[in-house]
Biopython code that builds the backbone (N, CA, C, O; Angstrom):
import numpy as np
from Bio.PDB.StructureBuilder import StructureBuilder

atoms = [
    (1, "MET", "N", (80.266, 42.321, 169.541)),
    (1, "MET", "CA", (80.087, 43.397, 168.586)),
    (1, "MET", "C", (80.370, 42.873, 167.184)),
    (1, "MET", "O", (81.465, 42.391, 166.895)),
    (2, "THR", "N", (79.378, 42.973, 166.331)),
    (2, "THR", "CA", (79.489, 42.441, 164.971)),
    (2, "THR", "C", (79.582, 43.586, 163.977)),
    (2, "THR", "O", (78.874, 44.588, 164.081)),
    (3, "LEU", "N", (80.474, 43.410, 163.011)),
    (3, "LEU", "CA", (80.656, 44.396, 161.947)),
    (3, "LEU", "C", (80.349, 43.725, 160.618)),
    (3, "LEU", "O", (80.909, 42.677, 160.299)),
    (4, "TYR", "N", (79.456, 44.334, 159.844)),
    (4, "TYR", "CA", (79.153, 43.869, 158.498)),
    (4, "TYR", "C", (79.672, 44.910, 157.519)),
    (4, "TYR", "O", (79.452, 46.107, 157.704)),
    (5, "VAL", "N", (80.360, 44.456, 156.480)),
    (5, "VAL", "CA", (80.873, 45.356, 155.446)),
    (5, "VAL", "C", (80.245, 44.951, 154.124)),
    (5, "VAL", "O", (80.271, 43.780, 153.746)),
    (6, "GLY", "N", (79.683, 45.924, 153.427)),
    (6, "GLY", "CA", (79.042, 45.651, 152.149)),
    (6, "GLY", "C", (79.241, 46.800, 151.190)),
    (6, "GLY", "O", (80.055, 47.692, 151.429)),
    (7, "GLN", "N", (78.492, 46.772, 150.103)),
    (7, "GLN", "CA", (78.567, 47.817, 149.099)),
    (7, "GLN", "C", (77.174, 48.294, 148.729)),
    (7, "GLN", "O", (76.202, 47.539, 148.753)),
    (8, "GLN", "N", (77.112, 49.554, 148.392)),
    (8, "GLN", "CA", (75.876, 50.174, 147.930)),
    (8, "GLN", "C", (76.173, 50.758, 146.557)),
    (8, "GLN", "O", (77.221, 51.375, 146.365)),
    (9, "TYR", "N", (75.272, 50.574, 145.600)),
    (9, "TYR", "CA", (75.484, 51.027, 144.231)),
    (9, "TYR", "C", (74.492, 52.129, 143.878)),
    (9, "TYR", "O", (73.333, 52.098, 144.293)),
    (10, "LYS", "N", (74.969, 53.104, 143.105)),
    (10, "LYS", "CA", (74.104, 54.179, 142.650)),
    (10, "LYS", "C", (74.412, 54.440, 141.173)),
    (10, "LYS", "O", (75.553, 54.726, 140.810)),
    (11, "LEU", "N", (73.397, 54.339, 140.341)),
    (11, "LEU", "CA", (73.545, 54.592, 138.917)),
    (11, "LEU", "C", (73.474, 56.096, 138.679)),
    (11, "LEU", "O", (72.560, 56.765, 139.160)),
    (12, "ARG", "N", (74.430, 56.616, 137.943)),
    (12, "ARG", "CA", (74.422, 58.034, 137.593)),
    (12, "ARG", "C", (73.723, 58.172, 136.253)),
    (12, "ARG", "O", (74.109, 57.536, 135.272)),
    (13, "ALA", "N", (72.688, 59.010, 136.217)),
    (13, "ALA", "CA", (71.894, 59.139, 134.995)),
    (13, "ALA", "C", (71.267, 60.521, 134.901)),
    (13, "ALA", "O", (71.117, 61.235, 135.892)),
    (14, "GLY", "N", (70.909, 60.867, 133.678)),
    (14, "GLY", "CA", (70.181, 62.105, 133.436)),
    (14, "GLY", "C", (68.691, 61.857, 133.596)),
    (14, "GLY", "O", (68.275, 60.760, 133.967)),
    (15, "ALA", "N", (67.903, 62.859, 133.322)),
    (15, "ALA", "CA", (66.447, 62.725, 133.402)),
    (15, "ALA", "C", (65.943, 61.889, 132.227)),
    (15, "ALA", "O", (66.505, 61.981, 131.135)),
    (16, "PRO", "N", (64.901, 61.077, 132.416)),
    (16, "PRO", "CA", (64.329, 60.304, 131.302)),
    (16, "PRO", "C", (63.834, 61.238, 130.195)),
    (16, "PRO", "O", (63.245, 62.287, 130.457)),
    (17, "MET", "N", (64.091, 60.827, 128.953)),
    (17, "MET", "CA", (63.688, 61.637, 127.803)),
    (17, "MET", "C", (62.645, 60.883, 126.995)),
    (17, "MET", "O", (62.860, 59.718, 126.661)),
    (18, "PRO", "N", (61.500, 61.525, 126.665)),
    (18, "PRO", "CA", (60.481, 60.841, 125.840)),
    (18, "PRO", "C", (60.933, 60.757, 124.390)),
    (18, "PRO", "O", (61.256, 61.768, 123.766)),
    (19, "ILE", "N", (60.950, 59.531, 123.859)),
    (19, "ILE", "CA", (61.321, 59.315, 122.460)),
    (19, "ILE", "C", (60.366, 58.276, 121.877)),
    (19, "ILE", "O", (60.362, 57.125, 122.315)),
    (20, "GLY", "N", (59.559, 58.668, 120.897)),
    (20, "GLY", "CA", (58.670, 57.747, 120.202)),
    (20, "GLY", "C", (57.690, 57.007, 121.098)),
    (20, "GLY", "O", (57.499, 55.804, 120.925)),
    (21, "GLY", "N", (57.066, 57.685, 122.044)),
    (21, "GLY", "CA", (56.067, 57.058, 122.895)),
    (21, "GLY", "C", (56.636, 56.276, 124.072)),
    (21, "GLY", "O", (55.880, 55.690, 124.847)),
    (22, "THR", "N", (57.938, 56.259, 124.211)),
    (22, "THR", "CA", (58.575, 55.592, 125.347)),
    (22, "THR", "C", (59.608, 56.541, 125.951)),
    (22, "THR", "O", (59.802, 57.645, 125.440)),
    (23, "PHE", "N", (60.253, 56.141, 126.998)),
    (23, "PHE", "CA", (61.263, 56.979, 127.632)),
    (23, "PHE", "C", (62.626, 56.302, 127.570)),
    (23, "PHE", "O", (62.732, 55.087, 127.738)),
    (24, "ILE", "N", (63.658, 57.089, 127.331)),
    (24, "ILE", "CA", (65.037, 56.609, 127.287)),
    (24, "ILE", "C", (65.790, 57.252, 128.455)),
    (24, "ILE", "O", (65.652, 58.448, 128.713)),
    (25, "LEU", "N", (66.578, 56.449, 129.146)),
    (25, "LEU", "CA", (67.383, 56.937, 130.261)),
    (25, "LEU", "C", (68.847, 56.860, 129.864)),
    (25, "LEU", "O", (69.364, 55.778, 129.587)),
    (26, "HIS", "N", (69.517, 58.007, 129.837)),
    (26, "HIS", "CA", (70.934, 58.046, 129.503)),
    (26, "HIS", "C", (71.749, 57.945, 130.785)),
    (26, "HIS", "O", (71.633, 58.783, 131.679)),
    (27, "THR", "N", (72.574, 56.910, 130.860)),
    (27, "THR", "CA", (73.415, 56.720, 132.045)),
    (27, "THR", "C", (74.841, 57.128, 131.731)),
    (27, "THR", "O", (75.263, 57.104, 130.575)),
    (28, "PHE", "N", (75.573, 57.498, 132.754)),
    (28, "PHE", "CA", (76.958, 57.915, 132.560)),
    (28, "PHE", "C", (77.824, 57.496, 133.737)),
    (28, "PHE", "O", (78.542, 58.320, 134.305)),
    (29, "GLY", "N", (77.763, 56.252, 134.099)),
    (29, "GLY", "CA", (78.623, 55.731, 135.142)),
    (29, "GLY", "C", (77.845, 55.332, 136.380)),
    (29, "GLY", "O", (76.642, 55.569, 136.492)),
    (30, "ALA", "N", (78.553, 54.730, 137.287)),
    (30, "ALA", "CA", (77.955, 54.290, 138.541)),
    (30, "ALA", "C", (78.906, 54.609, 139.686)),
    (30, "ALA", "O", (80.104, 54.811, 139.486)),
    (31, "GLU", "N", (78.352, 54.647, 140.868)),
    (31, "GLU", "CA", (79.138, 54.876, 142.071)),
    (31, "GLU", "C", (78.983, 53.657, 142.978)),
    (31, "GLU", "O", (77.878, 53.149, 143.163)),
    (32, "ILE", "N", (80.094, 53.195, 143.537)),
    (32, "ILE", "CA", (80.061, 52.100, 144.498)),
    (32, "ILE", "C", (80.535, 52.657, 145.833)),
    (32, "ILE", "O", (81.622, 53.225, 145.931)),
    (33, "TYR", "N", (79.712, 52.490, 146.854)),
    (33, "TYR", "CA", (80.027, 52.979, 148.188)),
    (33, "TYR", "C", (80.336, 51.807, 149.112)),
    (33, "TYR", "O", (79.605, 50.817, 149.114)),
    (34, "LYS", "N", (81.397, 51.903, 149.890)),
    (34, "LYS", "CA", (81.659, 50.925, 150.945)),
    (34, "LYS", "C", (80.787, 51.319, 152.137)),
    (34, "LYS", "O", (80.774, 52.477, 152.557)),
    (35, "VAL", "N", (80.055, 50.333, 152.677)),
    (35, "VAL", "CA", (79.150, 50.574, 153.796)),
    (35, "VAL", "C", (79.520, 49.632, 154.936)),
    (35, "VAL", "O", (79.703, 48.433, 154.727)),
    (36, "GLU", "N", (79.629, 50.180, 156.135)),
    (36, "GLU", "CA", (79.877, 49.383, 157.338)),
    (36, "GLU", "C", (78.667, 49.486, 158.252)),
    (36, "GLU", "O", (78.177, 50.582, 158.526)),
    (37, "ILE", "N", (78.187, 48.338, 158.722)),
    (37, "ILE", "CA", (77.095, 48.292, 159.693)),
    (37, "ILE", "C", (77.673, 47.751, 160.995)),
    (37, "ILE", "O", (78.163, 46.622, 161.041)),
    (38, "HIS", "N", (77.616, 48.548, 162.038)),
    (38, "HIS", "CA", (78.064, 48.140, 163.372)),
    (38, "HIS", "C", (76.806, 47.792, 164.173)),
    (38, "HIS", "O", (76.002, 48.671, 164.482)),
    (39, "THR", "N", (76.639, 46.516, 164.508)),
    (39, "THR", "CA", (75.433, 46.123, 165.231)),
    (39, "THR", "C", (75.450, 46.658, 166.654)),
    (39, "THR", "O", (74.415, 47.068, 167.179)),
    (40, "VAL", "N", (76.615, 46.654, 167.277)),
    (40, "VAL", "CA", (76.767, 47.200, 168.632)),
    (40, "VAL", "C", (78.146, 47.833, 168.726)),
    (40, "VAL", "O", (79.149, 47.195, 168.408)),
    (41, "THR", "N", (78.195, 49.068, 169.154)),
    (41, "THR", "CA", (79.469, 49.750, 169.370)),
    (41, "THR", "C", (79.324, 50.690, 170.558)),
    (41, "THR", "O", (78.223, 51.133, 170.884)),
    (42, "ASP", "N", (80.444, 50.987, 171.198)),
    (42, "ASP", "CA", (80.409, 51.908, 172.334)),
    (42, "ASP", "C", (81.075, 53.241, 172.000)),
    (42, "ASP", "O", (81.316, 54.059, 172.887)),
    (43, "SER", "N", (81.372, 53.457, 170.708)),
    (43, "SER", "CA", (81.973, 54.732, 170.302)),
    (43, "SER", "C", (81.410, 55.164, 168.954)),
    (43, "SER", "O", (80.945, 54.338, 168.169)),
    (44, "ILE", "N", (81.457, 56.452, 168.700)),
    (44, "ILE", "CA", (81.040, 56.993, 167.407)),
    (44, "ILE", "C", (82.230, 57.711, 166.784)),
    (44, "ILE", "O", (83.150, 58.125, 167.489)),
    (45, "VAL", "N", (82.211, 57.855, 165.474)),
    (45, "VAL", "CA", (83.342, 58.466, 164.777)),
    (45, "VAL", "C", (83.379, 59.973, 165.033)),
    (45, "VAL", "O", (82.350, 60.609, 165.259)),
    (46, "GLY", "N", (84.579, 60.519, 164.992)),
    (46, "GLY", "CA", (84.764, 61.956, 165.171)),
    (46, "GLY", "C", (84.699, 62.705, 163.855)),
    (46, "GLY", "O", (84.738, 62.099, 162.785)),
    (47, "SER", "N", (84.600, 64.006, 163.933)),
    (47, "SER", "CA", (84.497, 64.859, 162.740)),
    (47, "SER", "C", (85.701, 64.713, 161.822)),
    (47, "SER", "O", (85.568, 64.875, 160.609)),
    (48, "ASN", "N", (86.875, 64.411, 162.373)),
    (48, "ASN", "CA", (88.085, 64.307, 161.564)),
    (48, "ASN", "C", (88.065, 63.098, 160.621)),
    (48, "ASN", "O", (88.947, 62.983, 159.769)),
    (49, "LYS", "N", (87.108, 62.214, 160.744)),
    (49, "LYS", "CA", (86.998, 61.038, 159.869)),
    (49, "LYS", "C", (86.177, 61.324, 158.608)),
    (49, "LYS", "O", (86.094, 60.475, 157.721)),
    (50, "PHE", "N", (85.570, 62.515, 158.523)),
    (50, "PHE", "CA", (84.699, 62.852, 157.400)),
    (50, "PHE", "C", (85.458, 63.574, 156.294)),
    (50, "PHE", "O", (86.454, 64.257, 156.531)),
    (51, "ARG", "N", (84.943, 63.393, 155.063)),
    (51, "ARG", "CA", (85.477, 64.089, 153.902)),
    (51, "ARG", "C", (85.396, 65.594, 154.177)),
    (51, "ARG", "O", (84.400, 66.080, 154.713)),
    (52, "GLY", "N", (86.409, 66.295, 153.823)),
    (52, "GLY", "CA", (86.450, 67.730, 154.102)),
    (52, "GLY", "C", (87.156, 68.037, 155.408)),
    (52, "GLY", "O", (87.547, 69.177, 155.655)),
    (53, "GLN", "N", (87.318, 67.025, 156.242)),
    (53, "GLN", "CA", (88.039, 67.189, 157.512)),
    (53, "GLN", "C", (89.275, 66.289, 157.540)),
    (53, "GLN", "O", (89.916, 66.144, 158.581)),
    (54, "GLY", "N", (89.611, 65.682, 156.390)),
    (54, "GLY", "CA", (90.796, 64.841, 156.302)),
    (54, "GLY", "C", (90.506, 63.349, 156.232)),
    (54, "GLY", "O", (91.429, 62.558, 156.041)),
    (55, "GLY", "N", (89.254, 62.946, 156.380)),
    (55, "GLY", "CA", (88.897, 61.529, 156.338)),
    (55, "GLY", "C", (88.214, 61.145, 155.040)),
    (55, "GLY", "O", (88.209, 61.914, 154.079)),
    (56, "ASP", "N", (87.634, 59.947, 155.017)),
    (56, "ASP", "CA", (86.972, 59.488, 153.801)),
    (56, "ASP", "C", (85.531, 59.019, 154.028)),
    (56, "ASP", "O", (84.993, 58.273, 153.210)),
    (57, "LEU", "N", (84.913, 59.438, 155.109)),
    (57, "LEU", "CA", (83.498, 59.140, 155.347)),
    (57, "LEU", "C", (82.624, 60.219, 154.715)),
    (57, "LEU", "O", (82.984, 61.396, 154.722)),
    (58, "ILE", "N", (81.462, 59.814, 154.162)),
    (58, "ILE", "CA", (80.523, 60.822, 153.681)),
    (58, "ILE", "C", (79.285, 60.887, 154.567)),
    (58, "ILE", "O", (78.571, 61.890, 154.567)),
    (59, "SER", "N", (79.026, 59.808, 155.329)),
    (59, "SER", "CA", (77.924, 59.876, 156.279)),
    (59, "SER", "C", (78.096, 58.813, 157.356)),
    (59, "SER", "O", (78.722, 57.774, 157.146)),
    (60, "ALA", "N", (77.526, 59.106, 158.498)),
    (60, "ALA", "CA", (77.494, 58.160, 159.611)),
    (60, "ALA", "C", (76.224, 58.440, 160.400)),
    (60, "ALA", "O", (75.907, 59.592, 160.697)),
    (61, "SER", "N", (75.508, 57.387, 160.732)),
    (61, "SER", "CA", (74.299, 57.556, 161.542)),
    (61, "SER", "C", (74.290, 56.483, 162.624)),
    (61, "SER", "O", (74.676, 55.338, 162.390)),
    (62, "TYR", "N", (73.846, 56.873, 163.796)),
    (62, "TYR", "CA", (73.837, 55.974, 164.949)),
    (62, "TYR", "C", (72.478, 56.021, 165.634)),
    (62, "TYR", "O", (71.774, 57.030, 165.602)),
    (63, "THR", "N", (72.136, 54.909, 166.247)),
    (63, "THR", "CA", (70.931, 54.813, 167.062)),
    (63, "THR", "C", (71.336, 54.269, 168.418)),
    (63, "THR", "O", (72.008, 53.242, 168.506)),
    (64, "ARG", "N", (70.928, 54.957, 169.474)),
    (64, "ARG", "CA", (71.247, 54.489, 170.827)),
    (64, "ARG", "C", (70.432, 53.239, 171.122)),
    (64, "ARG", "O", (69.223, 53.205, 170.893)),
    (65, "LEU", "N", (71.103, 52.216, 171.630)),
    (65, "LEU", "CA", (70.431, 50.964, 171.980)),
    (65, "LEU", "C", (69.844, 51.064, 173.380)),
    (65, "LEU", "O", (70.352, 51.801, 174.226)),
    (66, "ASN", "N", (68.787, 50.328, 173.615)),
    (66, "ASN", "CA", (68.124, 50.329, 174.914)),
    (66, "ASN", "C", (68.956, 49.504, 175.900)),
    (66, "ASN", "O", (68.725, 48.308, 176.082)),
    (67, "ASP", "N", (69.920, 50.165, 176.526)),
    (67, "ASP", "CA", (70.855, 49.521, 177.441)),
    (67, "ASP", "C", (70.931, 50.360, 178.713)),
    (67, "ASP", "O", (70.796, 51.582, 178.663)),
    (68, "ARG", "N", (71.144, 49.719, 179.826)),
    (68, "ARG", "CA", (71.208, 50.457, 181.098)),
    (68, "ARG", "C", (72.257, 51.558, 181.102)),
    (68, "ARG", "O", (72.027, 52.646, 181.630)),
    (69, "SER", "N", (73.404, 51.269, 180.511)),
    (69, "SER", "CA", (74.492, 52.243, 180.528)),
    (69, "SER", "C", (74.191, 53.454, 179.650)),
    (69, "SER", "O", (74.659, 54.556, 179.935)),
    (70, "GLY", "N", (73.416, 53.259, 178.586)),
    (70, "GLY", "CA", (73.138, 54.350, 177.663)),
    (70, "GLY", "C", (74.309, 54.656, 176.751)),
    (70, "GLY", "O", (74.314, 55.670, 176.053)),
    (71, "ASN", "N", (75.309, 53.771, 176.757)),
    (71, "ASN", "CA", (76.527, 54.015, 175.981)),
    (71, "ASN", "C", (76.731, 53.021, 174.848)),
    (71, "ASN", "O", (77.851, 52.869, 174.361)),
    (72, "LEU", "N", (75.679, 52.346, 174.419)),
    (72, "LEU", "CA", (75.794, 51.408, 173.311)),
    (72, "LEU", "C", (74.953, 51.893, 172.136)),
    (72, "LEU", "O", (73.843, 52.393, 172.316)),
    (73, "PHE", "N", (75.496, 51.738, 170.935)),
    (73, "PHE", "CA", (74.858, 52.235, 169.722)),
    (73, "PHE", "C", (74.912, 51.180, 168.625)),
    (73, "PHE", "O", (75.756, 50.285, 168.663)),
    (74, "SER", "N", (74.018, 51.282, 167.653)),
    (74, "SER", "CA", (74.176, 50.593, 166.383)),
    (74, "SER", "C", (74.397, 51.697, 165.363)),
    (74, "SER", "O", (73.859, 52.795, 165.510)),
    (75, "GLY", "N", (75.182, 51.417, 164.331)),
    (75, "GLY", "CA", (75.503, 52.489, 163.402)),
    (75, "GLY", "C", (75.749, 52.037, 161.985)),
    (75, "GLY", "O", (76.008, 50.862, 161.724)),
    (76, "LYS", "N", (75.664, 52.996, 161.063)),
    (76, "LYS", "CA", (75.939, 52.778, 159.648)),
    (76, "LYS", "C", (76.900, 53.860, 159.182)),
    (76, "LYS", "O", (76.640, 55.050, 159.362)),
    (77, "LEU", "N", (78.015, 53.446, 158.580)),
    (77, "LEU", "CA", (79.017, 54.363, 158.048)),
    (77, "LEU", "C", (79.112, 54.159, 156.547)),
    (77, "LEU", "O", (79.160, 53.024, 156.073)),
    (78, "VAL", "N", (79.141, 55.264, 155.791)),
    (78, "VAL", "CA", (79.243, 55.208, 154.334)),
    (78, "VAL", "C", (80.481, 55.995, 153.921)),
    (78, "VAL", "O", (80.663, 57.146, 154.316)),
    (79, "TYR", "N", (81.338, 55.347, 153.109)),
    (79, "TYR", "CA", (82.610, 55.939, 152.689)),
    (79, "TYR", "C", (82.522, 56.532, 151.288)),
    (79, "TYR", "O", (81.568, 56.270, 150.555)),
    (80, "ASN", "N", (83.533, 57.343, 150.914)),
    (80, "ASN", "CA", (83.600, 57.955, 149.584)),
    (80, "ASN", "C", (83.353, 56.919, 148.498)),
    (80, "ASN", "O", (83.803, 55.780, 148.620)),
    (81, "PRO", "N", (82.646, 57.297, 147.439)),
    (81, "PRO", "CA", (82.376, 56.338, 146.368)),
    (81, "PRO", "C", (83.563, 56.151, 145.437)),
    (81, "PRO", "O", (84.452, 56.997, 145.344)),
    (82, "THR", "N", (83.545, 55.025, 144.756)),
    (82, "THR", "CA", (84.446, 54.748, 143.649)),
    (82, "THR", "C", (83.595, 54.837, 142.387)),
    (82, "THR", "O", (82.508, 54.261, 142.332)),
    (83, "PHE", "N", (84.073, 55.544, 141.385)),
    (83, "PHE", "CA", (83.321, 55.706, 140.141)),
    (83, "PHE", "C", (83.737, 54.619, 139.158)),
    (83, "PHE", "O", (84.928, 54.404, 138.930)),
    (84, "VAL", "N", (82.747, 53.930, 138.572)),
    (84, "VAL", "CA", (83.002, 52.825, 137.652)),
    (84, "VAL", "C", (82.090, 52.935, 136.435)),
    (84, "VAL", "O", (81.117, 53.689, 136.436)),
    (85, "ASP", "N", (82.421, 52.168, 135.397)),
    (85, "ASP", "CA", (81.570, 52.066, 134.215)),
    (85, "ASP", "C", (80.395, 51.169, 134.557)),
    (85, "ASP", "O", (80.597, 50.025, 134.964)),
    (86, "GLU", "N", (79.178, 51.658, 134.403)),
    (86, "GLU", "CA", (77.988, 50.904, 134.820)),
    (86, "GLU", "C", (77.824, 49.611, 134.038)),
    (86, "GLU", "O", (77.120, 48.716, 134.505)),
    (87, "GLY", "N", (78.433, 49.473, 132.886)),
    (87, "GLY", "CA", (78.323, 48.251, 132.101)),
    (87, "GLY", "C", (79.033, 47.064, 132.729)),
    (87, "GLY", "O", (78.794, 45.925, 132.328)),
    (88, "ASN", "N", (79.899, 47.304, 133.701)),
    (88, "ASN", "CA", (80.651, 46.226, 134.341)),
    (88, "ASN", "C", (79.934, 45.625, 135.523)),
    (88, "ASN", "O", (80.422, 44.665, 136.118)),
    (89, "TYR", "N", (78.759, 46.180, 135.887)),
    (89, "TYR", "CA", (78.068, 45.697, 137.094)),
    (89, "TYR", "C", (76.623, 45.423, 136.845)),
    (89, "TYR", "O", (75.907, 45.012, 137.758)),
]
sb = StructureBuilder()
sb.init_structure("model")
sb.init_model(0)
sb.init_chain("A")
sb.init_seg("    ")
for serial, (resi, resn, name, xyz) in enumerate(atoms, 1):
    if name == "N":
        sb.init_residue(resn, " ", resi, " ")
    sb.init_atom(name, np.array(xyz, "f"), 0.0, 1.0, " ", f" {name:<3s}", serial, name[0])
structure = sb.get_structure()
């Protein structure tokens, strides 16, 4: 069972505004999400691990693997973001 841990970035911005024949995008920070990819696992997270239930997950998705037992999954877990200044990344 392999676990990969990475980050996902999301730029926070307003709608593009037309100025002088071009468009300007006003940004106001970025979000960095911790992401875990489980290539093979035999368990899924419970509701108590999610934000609003006492945990720090914002999403989890699983796909059942083609295995005789039917009890193996691959999954992606995304945790609460950290807010940062977009100029630093």
